[in-house]
N, C-alpha and C positions, 0 to 999 in steps of 0.2 A: 389113556388116562380115564379112570373111572371116577365118577362123582356119585356118592351115595347120600341120599337124603332120607332122613327118617320123618315120619309123619308128624310127630309132636312139635319139633322145632319149626317145621314148615308152617303149621297151623298157627303157632305163636307169632311168627313173623308176619303173616298175613293179617292176623287180628291186630297186632301193634300198628301196622301201617294204616289200617282202616280207622282205628281209634284216633290216630294223629290227624287224618284227613277229615273225619266226621265225628267230632267228640260227642254229639248227641246220640250216636249209636252205641256208646260204651256199654250200657246195660244189656243190650241185645247181643253184642259181640261176646261179652263175658259169659252170658248164659249159654250161647251156642258153643263156645269154646269148652266150657265145663261139661256140657252134655257129650260133645264129641270125644273128649279125653276120657270121660267115664265109660262110654261105650267101647272105646278102644281098649281100655283097661279090663273091662269085663270079658271081652272076647279074645283077649290075649294077642291082639294084633300089634302090640308094641314093638315087636321085632320085625315087622314088615318093612321092607325097604323099597323105595322107588328108584328106578335107574333110568 
């Protein structure tokens, strides 16, 4: 059985959980998330998979 995780949804899940646990971190989490997604988009690592 293979489980394939892509980076974008995994980061989104972690960010969502952190926002639920610590709402005061919302601005920082959103900013970091946008930066990470932007860097991934620029370098074309969107097709990278973790196994």
